[in-house]
C-alpha positions in Angstrom: 2.8 21.6 -20.2 5.4 22.5 -17.5 4.0 26.0 -17.2 0.5 24.6 -16.8 1.7 22.2 -14.0 3.5 25.1 -12.2 0.3 27.2 -12.4 -1.8 24.3 -11.0 0.7 23.7 -8.2 0.8 27.4 -7.3 -3.0 27.4 -7.2 -3.3 24.2 -5.1 -0.4 25.1 -2.8 -0.7 28.8 -2.3 1.5 30.8 0.1 -1.5 31.6 2.3 -4.3 29.1 2.9 -7.9 30.4 2.6 -9.8 31.0 5.8 -13.1 29.6 4.7 -13.7 26.0 5.7 -15.6 25.3 2.4 -12.7 26.6 0.4 -10.2 24.5 2.5 -12.3 21.4 1.8 -12.5 22.1 -1.9 -8.7 22.8 -2.0 -8.0 19.5 -0.2 -10.2 17.5 -2.6 -8.6 19.3 -5.6 -5.1 18.3 -4.3 -6.0 14.7 -4.1 -7.6 14.7 -7.5 -4.6 16.4 -9.1 -2.1 14.0 -7.4 -4.0 10.9 -8.5 -4.3 12.1 -12.1 -0.7 13.1 -12.1 0.4 9.7 -10.9 -1.8 7.9 -13.4 -0.4 9.9 -16.2 3.2 9.1 -15.2 2.5 5.4 -16.2 3.9 3.8 -13.0 0.5 2.5 -11.8 -0.6 1.4 -15.2 2.6 -0.6 -15.8 2.2 -2.4 -12.4 -1.5 -3.1 -13.2 -0.5 -4.7 -16.5 2.1 -6.8 -14.7 -0.5 -8.0 -12.1 -2.9 -9.0 -15.0 -0.3 -11.4 -16.3 0.4 -12.7 -12.8 -3.3 -13.2 -12.2 -3.8 -15.1 -15.4 -1.2 -17.6 -14.3 -2.2 -17.8 -10.7 -6.0 -17.5 -10.6 -6.8 -21.2 -11.1 -4.2 -22.5 -8.5 -5.3 -19.8 -6.1 -9.0 -20.6 -6.4 -8.2 -24.3 -6.3 -6.4 -23.8 -3.0 -9.4 -21.8 -1.6 -11.8 -24.3 -3.0 -10.1 -27.2 -1.3 -10.1 -25.3 2.1 -13.8 -24.4 1.7 -14.7 -28.0 0.5 -13.2 -29.4 3.7 -15.3 -27.1 5.8 -18.5 -27.5 3.7 -18.5 -24.0 2.2 -17.2 -24.8 -1.3 -20.6 -24.1 -3.0 -20.3 -20.5 -2.1 -17.1 -19.9 -4.1 -18.9 -19.7 -7.4 -21.2 -16.7 -6.3 -18.1 -14.8 -5.1 -16.4 -15.3 -8.5 -19.6 -14.5 -10.3 -20.0 -11.2 -8.5 -16.5 -10.2 -9.5 -17.0 -11.1 -13.1 -20.5 -9.6 -13.4 -19.2 -6.5 -15.3 -18.3 -8.8 -18.2 -22.0 -9.0 -19.1 -24.0 -12.0 -20.3 -20.9 -14.1 -20.9 -19.7 -13.8 -17.3 -21.6 -16.9 -16.3 -19.8 -18.9 -19.1 -16.4 -17.7 -17.9 -17.3 -18.4 -14.2 -18.4 -22.0 -15.1 -15.2 -22.6 -17.1 -13.0 -21.3 -14.2 -14.9 -23.4 -11.7 -14.5 -26.4 -14.0 -10.7 -25.9 -14.1 -10.7 -25.5 -10.3 -12.6 -28.8 -9.9 -10.1 -30.6 -12.1 -7.1 -29.2 -10.2 -8.5 -29.7 -6.7 -9.7 -33.2 -7.5 -6.5 -34.6 -9.1 -3.5 -32.4 -8.5 -3.5 -31.3 -4.8 -0.9 -33.8 -3.6 2.9 -33.9 -3.3 4.9 -31.8 -5.7 1.7 -30.4 -7.3 0.6 -29.0 -4.0 4.0 -27.3 -3.5 3.8 -25.8 -7.0 0.3 -24.6 -6.3 1.4 -22.9 -3.1 4.4 -21.4 -4.8 2.2 -19.9 -7.6 -0.3 -18.5 -5.1 2.4 -17.0 -2.8 4.2 -15.5 -5.8 1.1 -13.7 -6.8 0.7 -12.4 -3.2 4.3 -11.2 -3.2 3.7 -9.4 -6.5 0.8 -7.6 -5.0 2.8 -6.7 -1.9 5.6 -5.3 -4.1 3.1 -3.1 -5.9 1.7 -1.8 -2.6 5.1 -1.3 -1.1 6.0 0.7 -4.2 3.0 2.9 -3.7 3.8 3.3 0.0 7.6 4.0 -0.7 8.6 1.0 1.4 12.0 -0.4 0.4 12.0 -3.5 2.6 9.5 -6.3 1.8 8.4 -8.9 4.4 10.9 -11.6 5.3 10.3 -15.0 3.8 9.0 -16.4 7.1 6.5 -13.6 7.5 5.4 -13.9 3.9 4.8 -17.6 4.1 2.9 -17.5 7.4 0.8 -14.3 6.8 0.0 -15.0 3.2 -1.0 -18.6 3.9 -3.2 -17.4 6.8 -5.0 -15.0 4.5 -5.5 -17.6 1.8 -6.9 -20.0 4.4 -9.1 -17.6 6.4 -10.1 -15.0 3.7 -12.3 -17.2 1.5 -13.9 -18.7 4.6 -14.8 -15.3 6.0 -16.2 -14.2 2.7 -18.3 -17.3 2.4 -19.5 -17.1 5.9 -20.5 -13.5 5.4 -22.5 -14.3 2.2 -24.0 -17.3 3.9 -25.2 -15.3 6.9 -26.6 -12.6 4.6 -28.5 -15.3 2.7 -29.7 -16.9 5.9 -31.0 -13.7 7.4 -32.7 -12.8 4.1 -34.6 -16.1 4.1 -35.9 -16.0 7.6 -39.7 -15.7 8.3 -39.3 -12.4 10.1 -37.5 -10.8 7.1 -40.1 -12.3 4.7 -42.9 -10.6 6.7 -41.0 -7.3 6.9 -40.6 -7.3 3.1 -44.4 -7.0 2.8 -44.4 -3.9 5.0 -43.2 -0.5 3.6 -40.7 1.1 3.9 -39.0 -2.0 5.4 -39.5 -4.0 2.1 -37.7 -1.3 0.1 -34.9 -1.1 2.7 -34.4 -4.8 2.7 -34.2 -5.0 -1.1 -31.8 -2.1 -1.1 -29.7 -3.7 1.6 -29.6 -7.0 -0.4 -28.3 -5.1 -3.4 -25.8 -3.1 -1.4 -24.3 -6.2 0.5 -22.0 -7.3 -2.4 -20.5 -3.8 -2.7 -20.0 -3.6 1.1 -18.1 -6.9 0.9 -15.9 -5.4 -1.9 -15.3 -2.3 0.3 -14.4 -4.6 3.2 -12.0 -6.6 1.1 -10.3 -3.4 -0.3 -10.0 -2.0 3.2 -8.4 -5.2 4.5 -5.9 -5.2 1.6 -4.9 -1.6 2.2 -4.4 -2.2 5.9 -2.7 -5.6 5.7 -0.6 -5.8 2.5 1.9 -2.9 2.7 4.9 -3.7 4.9 4.3 -0.6 7.0 1.8 0.7 9.6 -1.5 1.8 7.9 -4.1 3.4 10.2 -7.5 1.7 10.1 -9.3 4.9 9.4 -7.0 5.5 6.4 -7.6 2.0 5.1 -11.4 2.4 5.4 -11.4 5.7 3.4 -9.3 4.1 0.7 -11.6 1.0 0.7 -14.7 3.2 0.3 -13.1 5.2 -2.6 -11.9 2.0 -4.4 -15.3 0.3 -3.8 -17.3 3.2 -5.2 -14.9 3.4 -8.2 -15.2 -0.4 -8.7 -19.0 -0.3 -8.7 -19.3 2.8 -10.9 -16.6 1.7 -13.5 -18.0 -1.9 -13.3 -21.4 -0.6 -14.5 -19.8 1.4 -17.3 -17.7 -1.6 -18.3 -20.8 -3.8 -18.5 -22.4 -1.3 -20.8 -19.2 -1.3 -22.9 -19.2 -5.1 -23.2 -22.9 -5.1 -24.2 -22.3 -2.5 -26.9 -19.1 -4.0 -28.3 -20.8 -6.5 -30.5 -18.5 -5.8 -33.4 -15.5 -6.7 -31.2 -17.1 -10.0 -30.2 -17.6 -10.9 -33.9 -14.0 -10.1 -34.8 -12.4 -12.0 -32.0 -15.0 -14.8 -31.9 -14.1 -17.2 -29.1 -11.2 -15.1 -27.9 -13.5 -12.2 -27.1 -14.4 -13.4 -23.6 -10.7 -13.8 -22.7 -9.8 -10.4 -24.0 -12.7 -8.8 -22.2 -11.7 -10.7 -19.0 -8.1 -9.4 -19.3 -9.4 -5.8 -19.7 -11.6 -6.1 -16.6 -8.7 -7.6 -14.6 -6.5 -4.6 -15.7 -9.2 -2.1 -14.7 -9.7 -3.9 -11.4 -6.0 -3.9 -10.5 -5.7 -0.3 -11.6 -8.7 0.7 -9.3 -7.0 -1.2 -6.5 -3.7 0.6 -7.0 -5.4 4.0 -7.3 -7.1 3.3 -4.0 -3.8 2.4 -2.5 -2.3 5.6 -3.8 -5.2 7.6 -2.2 -4.7 5.7 1.0 -1.0 6.6 1.1 -1.7 10.3 0.4 -4.4 10.4 3.0 -2.0 9.2 5.7 0.9 11.2 4.3 -0.4 14.5 2.8 3.1 15.9 2.6 3.7 13.8 -0.4 0.7 15.2 -2.4 2.9 17.9 -4.0 6.0 15.7 -4.2 4.5 12.7 -6.1 7.2 10.3 -7.4 9.9 12.9 -7.2 12.7 12.1 -4.8 12.8 14.6 -1.9 15.8 16.9 -1.7 17.4 18.5 1.3 20.5 20.5 2.0 23.4 18.9 3.7 22.9 21.0 6.8 19.3 19.9 7.0 20.2 16.3 6.6 22.8 16.6 9.4 20.3 18.1 11.7 17.7 15.5 10.9 20.2 12.7 11.5 21.4 14.1 14.8 17.8 14.8 16.0 16.7 11.3 15.1 19.6 9.6 16.8 19.2 11.8 19.9 15.5 11.0 20.3 15.9 7.3 19.6 19.0 7.1 21.9 17.2 8.9 24.8 14.0 6.8 24.8 14.9 3.4 23.6 15.3 2.0 27.1 11.8 3.1 28.1 9.5 0.0 27.8 6.4 1.9 26.9 7.8 4.2 24.3 9.3 3.8 20.9 9.8 6.0 17.9 8.3 5.3 14.5 8.9 7.4 11.4 5.6 9.1 11.7 6.0 10.0 15.4 9.6 11.2 14.8 8.6 13.4 12.0 5.9 15.0 14.1 8.2 15.4 17.1 11.0 16.9 15.1 8.6 19.0 13.0 10.0 17.9 9.7 8.1 16.6 6.7 8.2 12.8 6.6 9.4 12.7 3.0 12.6 14.5 4.1 13.1 12.4 7.2 12.7 9.0 5.6 15.8 9.0 3.4 17.9 10.1 6.4 16.5 7.2 8.5 17.1 4.9 5.6 20.8 6.0 5.4 21.2 5.5 9.2 19.8 2.0 8.9 22.1 1.1 6.0 25.0 2.3 8.0 24.0 0.0 10.9 23.4 2.9 13.3 19.6 2.2 13.5 17.5 -0.9 13.5 13.8 -1.4 13.1 11.9 -3.9 15.4 9.0 -6.1 14.3 6.7 -3.4 15.6 8.4 -0.9 13.3 10.0 1.0 16.1 13.5 2.4 15.7 16.2 1.5 18.2 20.0 2.1 18.2 21.9 -0.7 16.4 24.6 -0.8 19.1 25.5 0.7 22.5 25.3 4.5 22.5 28.9 4.7 23.7 30.0 3.0 20.5 28.2 5.3 18.1 30.3 8.5 17.5 28.8 11.8 16.3 31.4 11.7 13.5 29.8 8.5 12.2 26.4 10.0 12.2 27.5 13.0 10.3 29.5 11.0 7.8 26.4 8.9 6.9 24.4 11.9 5.6 27.4 13.8 4.3 28.7 11.1 2.0 27.9 11.4 -1.7 26.1 8.9 -3.8 27.5 7.7 -7.1 30.9 7.9 -8.6 33.2 10.7 -7.7 35.8 12.3 -10.0 39.2 10.6 -9.7 41.2 13.8 -9.7 40.1 16.8 -7.7 41.5 20.2 -8.1 44.3 20.6 -5.5 42.8 23.8 -4.1 39.3 22.3 -3.8 40.8 19.1 -2.2 42.7 21.2 0.4 39.6 23.3 1.3 37.4 20.2 1.7 40.1 18.5 3.9 40.2 21.6 6.0 36.4 21.6 6.4 36.4 17.9 7.3 39.1 18.5 9.9 37.1 21.3 11.4 34.0 19.1 11.7 36.1 16.3 13.2 37.6 18.8 15.7 34.2 20.1 16.6 32.8 16.7 17.6 36.2 15.3 18.6 35.5 11.8 19.8 32.0 12.5 21.2 29.5 9.7 21.2 25.8 9.5 21.0 25.8 8.8 24.8 27.6 12.1 25.3 25.0 13.9 23.2 22.1 12.3 25.2 23.8 13.3 28.5 24.3 16.9 27.3 20.6 17.1 26.2 19.4 15.8 29.5 21.6 18.2 31.4 20.4 21.1 29.3 16.8 20.0 29.9 17.2 19.8 33.7 18.8 23.3 33.8 15.9 24.8 32.0 
């Protein structure tokens, strides 16, 4: 298996790229396909999808009850059921029964429990589910820091308030336009009639794509380009529609399973569909990450490795660029722009930046721009080098005396080379060198 993987990687990442544009496109598509299949087979995404199924089963009724209450106050509550029905459509004939049961639970909760402690418990359950989704997206995007509690509460609550309303308004506008006299007349004229019918059938899937796109752009605690999120939303939407059709056929054909499990069959089928839906969402998120960060396609979940010399150069280059430009009001370095400016792969630069942040040499603003954590004259070059030279994990208690003496000599040489130079000195030297050239 290892030899097969090595052969595939050598074929997908050759020493020299083909010159034909068609071959380049085919190679790019093959890389994405290989990376997604590899990540699925590793089990990380499937485990997180299973975890989200459990969370969804606990939080679905409180979450819908909260949305139902908001829509009811605005007069849109009757449109919640069609949204739920469209999502459960792949469950086949019994989807209507499950939709009615869930709506019944929602009516009971929203009518009797949305007050006092019950309201707080409902909000806690809904926000916990949103946090679980964010954790999964952050895992896919290799983001170590989640949102702060204040940001989570305000942003998640805003989405839960506005999201269902926008979906309901979109469906209402679509229904209103479809029922106008002009559209009714156009339906009798070809090819407009066929196009209108096709558009009506396509609208639910466009709403699904729009929802996926929004999740990919909003949920990860990092900057996601809109174009990237749109491509991920399209892929996930197409997968959801295609697999939903196959799943519906599976449910219709699984008559023996329905007989065995009797009344529990609809619950089991619903859990399977939830699992498939979450897995599709996470695969789309993984594609979105790779589309924005193609350097990771070959790396996958493996941790990037770099020599000590390379880590030192990356740390000094990062601190130099950030130190030079942090006072300029219109400029700020993010990880992506730093990687492009230095000319280093992002997956090698990110661990170095993470180490500098842990050492309180760098900070990240709310706009995800990097700035020095303190005055440049108070950051020594020795500090910067020590951050990336230090070892991780436990060290042997007793070193060989010869090895200890040699390493102490090397450390003294490095300390003598940088003496007590600070980041401010490095910035001044760089500016002087730039002016002289």
